[in-house]
C-alpha positions in Angstrom: -0.1 0.1 0.0 1.5 3.5 -1.0 1.4 6.6 1.1 -1.8 7.7 -0.5 -3.5 4.6 0.5 -2.1 4.6 4.0 -3.4 8.2 4.5 -6.7 7.3 2.9 -6.5 10.2 0.3 -9.1 10.6 -2.3 -8.5 8.8 -5.6 -10.7 10.8 -8.0 -8.6 13.5 -9.2 -11.7 15.1 -11.1 -13.4 15.5 -7.8 -11.0 18.1 -6.7 -12.1 20.3 -9.5 -15.7 19.6 -8.5 -14.8 21.0 -5.1 -12.6 24.0 -5.8 -14.1 25.4 -9.0 -17.5 26.0 -7.4 -15.6 27.5 -4.4 -13.7 29.9 -6.5 -16.9 30.9 -8.5 -18.7 31.5 -5.2 -15.8 33.6 -3.9 -15.5 35.7 -7.2 -19.2 36.3 -7.5 -19.7 37.8 -3.9 -18.9 41.3 -2.7 -17.4 41.5 0.8 -14.7 40.5 3.2 -13.1 37.4 1.7 -10.9 36.3 4.6 -13.5 33.8 6.0 -13.2 31.9 2.7 -9.6 30.7 3.9 -11.2 29.0 6.9 -14.0 27.6 4.7 -11.5 26.3 2.1 -9.5 24.5 4.7 -12.6 23.0 6.4 -14.2 21.6 3.3 -10.7 20.3 2.1 -10.4 18.1 5.1 -14.0 17.1 5.0 -13.4 16.0 1.4 -10.3 14.2 2.3 -12.2 12.5 5.1 -14.6 10.9 2.5 -12.2 8.2 1.4 -11.6 6.9 5.0 -15.4 7.1 5.6 -16.1 5.0 2.5 -13.4 2.4 3.7 -14.8 2.3 7.2 -18.4 2.0 6.1 -17.6 -0.8 3.7 -15.6 -2.7 6.4 -18.3 -2.2 8.9 -21.0 -3.5 6.6 -18.9 -6.6 5.9 -17.9 -7.1 9.6 -14.3 -6.5 8.9 -11.7 -4.6 11.0 -11.2 -1.0 9.9 -9.1 0.5 12.7 -6.9 2.6 10.3 -9.7 3.9 8.2 -11.6 4.9 11.5 -8.5 6.6 12.9 -7.9 8.7 9.7 -11.7 9.5 9.5 -11.6 10.9 13.0 -8.5 12.9 12.3 -9.7 14.4 9.1 -13.1 15.2 10.7 -11.3 16.7 13.6 -9.2 19.0 11.3 -12.4 20.0 9.5 -14.0 20.9 12.7 -10.9 23.0 13.9 -10.7 25.0 10.7 -14.5 25.5 10.5 -14.7 26.6 14.2 -13.7 30.4 13.5 -16.6 30.5 11.0 -19.2 29.8 13.7 -17.3 31.2 16.8 -15.7 34.4 15.4 -17.8 35.3 12.4 -21.1 33.8 13.7 -22.0 32.2 10.4 -24.6 29.8 11.8 -26.2 29.5 8.4 -23.5 27.2 7.5 -24.8 24.5 10.0 -27.7 23.3 7.8 -25.4 23.1 4.8 -22.9 21.0 6.8 -25.7 18.7 8.0 -26.7 18.2 4.4 -23.2 17.5 3.2 -22.8 14.9 5.9 -26.1 13.3 5.0 -25.0 13.1 1.4 -21.6 11.7 2.5 -23.4 8.9 4.5 -25.6 8.2 1.5 -22.6 7.9 -0.8 -21.0 5.7 1.8 -23.9 3.3 1.7 -24.0 3.4 -2.2 -20.2 2.5 -2.2 -20.9 -0.5 0.2 -23.5 -1.6 -2.3 -21.2 -0.9 -5.3 -23.8 1.6 -6.6 -21.6 4.7 -6.2 -20.6 4.6 -9.8 -24.1 4.8 -11.1 -25.4 8.0 -12.6 -27.6 8.6 -9.5 -24.6 7.9 -7.2 -22.3 10.3 -9.1 -24.9 12.9 -9.4 -25.5 12.9 -5.6 -21.7 13.2 -5.0 -21.6 16.2 -7.4 -24.6 17.7 -5.6 -22.5 17.5 -2.3 -19.2 18.7 -3.7 -20.7 21.8 -5.5 -22.1 23.0 -2.0 -18.9 25.0 -1.8 -20.3 27.5 -4.3 -23.2 28.7 -2.1 -21.1 28.2 1.1 -18.3 30.5 -0.2 -21.0 33.1 -1.3 -22.7 33.0 2.1 -19.6 33.4 4.2 -18.6 36.5 2.2 -22.1 38.1 2.1 -22.9 37.0 5.7 -26.4 36.1 4.7 -28.3 33.7 2.4 -29.3 35.2 -0.8 -30.8 33.8 -4.1 -27.7 34.2 -5.9 -26.1 31.4 -3.7 -28.7 28.9 -4.9 -28.0 30.0 -8.5 -24.3 29.3 -8.1 -25.1 25.9 -6.7 -27.5 25.0 -9.5 -25.1 26.2 -12.3 -22.1 24.4 -10.8 -24.2 21.2 -10.4 -25.5 21.4 -13.9 -22.0 21.9 -15.4 -20.3 18.9 -13.5 -23.2 16.7 -14.1 -22.3 17.1 -17.8 -19.1 15.3 -17.2 -20.8 12.2 -15.8 -22.8 11.7 -18.9 -19.8 12.5 -21.1 -17.3 10.3 -19.5 -19.8 7.4 -19.4 -20.4 7.8 -23.1 -16.7 7.7 -23.8 -16.2 4.5 -21.7 -19.2 2.7 -23.2 -18.1 3.6 -26.7 -14.5 2.4 -26.2 -15.1 -0.6 -23.8 -18.9 -1.3 -23.6 -19.5 -4.9 -24.6 -23.3 -4.4 -25.0 -24.5 -2.4 -28.0 -27.6 -1.7 -26.0 -25.5 0.0 -23.2 -23.6 1.9 -25.7 -26.6 3.2 -27.2 -28.2 4.0 -23.8 -25.0 6.0 -22.8 -25.2 7.9 -26.1 -29.0 8.7 -25.7 -28.6 9.8 -22.1 -25.7 12.1 -22.9 -27.7 13.6 -25.9 -30.7 14.2 -23.9 -29.0 15.8 -20.9 -27.1 18.1 -23.1 -30.2 19.1 -25.2 -31.8 19.9 -21.9 -28.7 22.0 -20.9 -28.8 23.8 -24.2 -32.5 24.7 -23.7 -31.9 26.0 -20.4 -28.9 28.1 -21.5 -31.0 29.6 -24.3 -33.8 30.5 -22.0 -31.4 32.3 -19.8 -29.8 34.1 -22.8 -33.1 35.5 -23.8 -34.3 36.6 -20.3 -30.9 37.5 -18.5 -27.8 39.1 -19.6 -25.8 36.6 -17.6 -27.1 34.0 -20.2 -24.4 35.0 -22.7 -21.6 34.4 -20.3 -23.0 31.2 -19.2 -23.3 30.0 -22.8 -19.5 30.8 -23.2 -19.0 29.0 -19.9 -20.6 25.7 -21.1 -19.6 25.9 -24.7 -16.4 23.7 -24.5 -18.3 21.1 -22.5 -21.3 21.1 -24.9 -19.0 21.0 -27.9 -17.1 17.8 -26.7 -20.3 16.1 -25.6 -22.1 16.4 -29.0 -19.0 15.6 -30.9 -18.9 12.2 -29.3 -22.6 11.8 -29.4 -22.6 12.2 -33.1 -19.1 10.4 -33.7 -18.4 8.1 -30.8 -14.6 7.2 -30.6 -13.8 3.6 -30.3 -10.6 4.5 -28.2 -10.3 6.6 -25.0 -7.1 8.0 -23.4 -8.3 8.8 -19.8 -5.4 10.9 -19.2 -6.0 13.1 -22.3 -9.8 13.1 -21.3 -8.9 14.3 -17.7 -6.6 17.2 -18.9 -9.3 18.3 -21.3 -11.9 18.3 -18.5 -9.5 20.4 -16.4 -9.3 22.9 -19.2 -13.0 23.0 -19.7 -13.5 23.6 -15.9 -11.1 26.5 -16.1 -13.1 28.1 -18.8 -16.3 27.4 -17.0 -14.8 29.0 -13.8 -13.9 32.3 -15.7 -17.1 32.8 -17.6 -19.5 31.6 -14.8 -17.8 34.2 -12.4 -18.2 36.8 -15.0 -21.9 35.9 -15.4 -22.7 36.3 -11.8 -20.6 39.3 -11.4 -22.7 41.0 -14.2 -25.9 40.7 -12.2 
């Protein structure tokens, strides 16, 4: 077991982008003192790192196996998250974070149960994980504004819609390259097409009714382009490293234009 395994660090590299890109957008979109975001960033980082040990501990518990190492790291990471999150509650009195933290913990437990049942890689499992990771967008906006505003919900929704796109896209690429069943390949293609068609309809509606719609169209453009390209011409080979790098670039584009969209309101 390597050092990453011993420390129970997350294995999904793309999940880091799903955590930090919404955090950055929420920070850039809000006007106010940004120092509390530092404490928030540290707290959510260790809460996210704790996820891997929670999953390992939960799986072992369900199978009646020992999980002392996983439990130890889980408690350490939760403790660090609590330490870094404490100033937000004690110094800044941002008590509105408590319901969000409870929701995040509930989603983490649901994800742990799905992982124990080997259901965390389903579309529903991955969408629930994204829903939890992108909570950093409304959280960042809240700690800066010191109150809940409708924009925080918009930041959360837009971030979730964007990263959900990657779920359908990656499943399409994997099924096209490695799927043994023609039915499953066609299902992945159809699901990807339907989701991104819905996404285009939502963006067109925003563009017609709000000025932020133009910036959001630019934010989603690379992701929409790559999705429909492979819906129309599915590739029989997939380079996961290349796909990962492209997704990082697309996320960076999304960060810039999504932040501009909400700053324009």
